[in-house]
C-alpha positions in Angstrom: 57.7 -132.8 124.8 54.2 -132.3 123.4 53.2 -131.9 119.7 50.5 -129.4 118.9 49.1 -129.6 115.4 47.1 -127.0 113.4 45.3 -128.0 110.2 44.4 -126.0 107.2 43.0 -126.8 103.7 42.8 -125.0 100.4 42.1 -125.7 96.8 44.2 -124.2 94.0 45.3 -124.6 90.4 48.8 -125.3 89.2 50.8 -126.7 86.4 53.2 -125.5 83.7 51.9 -127.4 80.8 48.6 -128.7 81.9 46.6 -126.7 84.4 44.9 -128.8 87.1 43.2 -128.2 90.4 44.1 -130.0 93.7 43.1 -129.9 97.3 46.0 -129.3 99.7 45.9 -130.1 103.4 48.4 -128.3 105.6 49.5 -129.6 109.0 51.7 -127.3 111.1 53.3 -128.9 114.2 54.6 -126.9 117.1 56.4 -128.6 120.0 56.9 -127.6 123.6 56.5 -128.9 127.2 53.1 -129.1 128.7 52.5 -126.6 131.5 49.2 -126.1 133.2 47.4 -128.3 130.6 48.7 -126.5 127.5 51.8 -126.5 125.3 53.9 -123.9 127.2 54.2 -120.4 125.9 51.9 -120.9 123.0 48.9 -118.8 122.2 46.8 -121.1 120.0 44.8 -118.3 118.5 47.7 -116.6 116.7 49.0 -119.7 114.8 45.5 -120.7 113.8 44.7 -117.2 112.6 48.0 -117.0 110.6 47.4 -120.4 109.0 43.9 -119.4 108.0 45.2 -116.1 106.5 47.7 -118.0 104.4 45.3 -120.7 103.2 42.8 -118.0 102.4 45.4 -116.3 100.2 46.2 -119.6 98.4 42.6 -120.8 98.1 41.5 -120.5 94.5 44.8 -119.1 93.4 47.2 -120.2 90.6 50.0 -121.5 92.8 52.8 -121.3 90.3 52.6 -117.5 90.4 52.9 -117.5 94.2 55.3 -120.3 95.1 57.0 -121.0 91.8 56.5 -124.5 90.5 53.7 -125.8 92.7 55.5 -128.8 94.2 54.6 -129.9 97.7 58.2 -129.0 98.6 57.8 -125.4 97.4 54.5 -125.0 99.1 56.0 -126.3 102.4 58.9 -123.8 102.1 56.4 -120.9 101.3 54.5 -121.8 104.5 57.6 -122.2 106.6 58.8 -118.7 105.5 55.4 -117.1 106.2 55.2 -118.7 109.6 58.9 -118.3 110.5 58.3 -116.3 113.7 56.2 -119.2 115.3 58.0 -122.1 117.1 57.3 -124.5 114.3 58.7 -128.0 114.5 57.5 -129.2 111.1 55.1 -128.6 108.3 53.3 -131.3 106.2 51.7 -130.6 102.8 49.4 -133.2 101.5 48.2 -133.0 97.9 44.8 -134.6 97.0 45.2 -137.1 99.9 47.7 -138.9 97.7 51.2 -137.5 98.2 52.8 -135.4 101.0 56.0 -133.7 101.9 57.1 -133.1 105.5 59.7 -130.5 106.3 61.2 -129.8 109.6 62.2 -126.3 110.7 65.8 -127.5 110.9 65.9 -128.0 107.1 64.7 -124.6 106.3 66.9 -121.5 105.9 64.8 -118.4 106.0 67.7 -116.2 104.9 68.2 -117.9 101.6 64.5 -118.6 100.8 63.8 -115.2 99.1 66.4 -116.0 96.4 65.0 -119.5 96.1 61.5 -118.2 95.8 62.5 -115.8 92.9 64.3 -118.8 91.3 61.3 -121.0 91.7 59.0 -118.4 90.1 61.5 -117.9 87.2 61.7 -121.7 86.6 57.9 -121.8 86.5 57.7 -119.0 83.9 60.5 -120.5 81.8 58.5 -123.8 81.7 55.5 -121.8 80.6 57.6 -120.4 77.8 57.6 -116.8 79.2 61.4 -116.2 79.1 61.3 -112.4 79.7 59.4 -112.7 82.9 61.5 -115.7 83.9 64.7 -113.7 83.3 63.5 -111.0 85.6 63.0 -113.5 88.4 66.4 -115.2 87.8 68.0 -111.7 87.9 66.3 -111.1 91.2 67.6 -114.4 92.6 71.1 -113.6 91.5 70.8 -110.1 93.1 70.0 -111.8 96.4 72.6 -114.6 96.0 75.4 -113.8 93.6 76.6 -117.5 93.8 73.4 -119.0 92.6 74.7 -121.2 89.8 71.3 -122.6 88.8 69.9 -119.1 88.4 72.7 -118.1 86.1 72.2 -121.2 84.1 68.5 -120.7 83.6 68.9 -117.0 83.0 71.4 -118.0 80.3 68.7 -120.2 78.8 66.3 -117.2 78.8 68.9 -115.1 77.0 69.6 -117.8 74.5 65.9 -118.2 73.9 65.7 -114.5 72.8 68.9 -114.7 70.7 71.3 -112.9 73.1 74.0 -115.6 72.7 76.8 -113.4 74.2 74.7 -112.8 77.3 73.8 -116.4 77.5 77.4 -117.5 77.2 78.4 -115.1 80.0 75.8 -116.5 82.3 76.7 -120.1 81.4 80.3 -119.4 82.1 79.5 -117.8 85.5 77.4 -120.9 86.4 80.4 -123.1 85.7 82.8 -120.8 87.6 80.5 -121.1 90.7 79.9 -124.8 90.2 82.7 -126.4 88.0 80.8 -129.8 87.9 77.6 -128.0 86.6 
């Protein structure tokens, strides 16, 4: 089995409390047998083009509005979701040549990711003390996954923040119903 890697790079800002800029290196790895001197069944042009499109979108952007809290893990999930139709084996996201996260395609569930992305964005807005926008994202996440205890909990915090204690209590209770050890 051969490993074929594609590299991309972008610079973006992020941060909930302190805004900072970092350079991210993306490595996308595709596996397959070698046939006729190439990784079988793989058109190299399409994966490279798609990775360039994504890194162009992220370059110069404020990541927290795109991937939620701009952790390497959240960036890796965002990339995995946007490249889901390619035979990806793993994605590695390196931040400022200091830290990296590597995610295999086996660890990623493309069906639950949209709810997770809405949750991640809501969490980012809540940390930036924008509870109304955060609440909208948590409500989206709950709409996609009615058993998302963490989303109920943080939406409850948003409601509490604006003085809606009955609504907050209802969300906190629902979170505990879903996850009794919450």
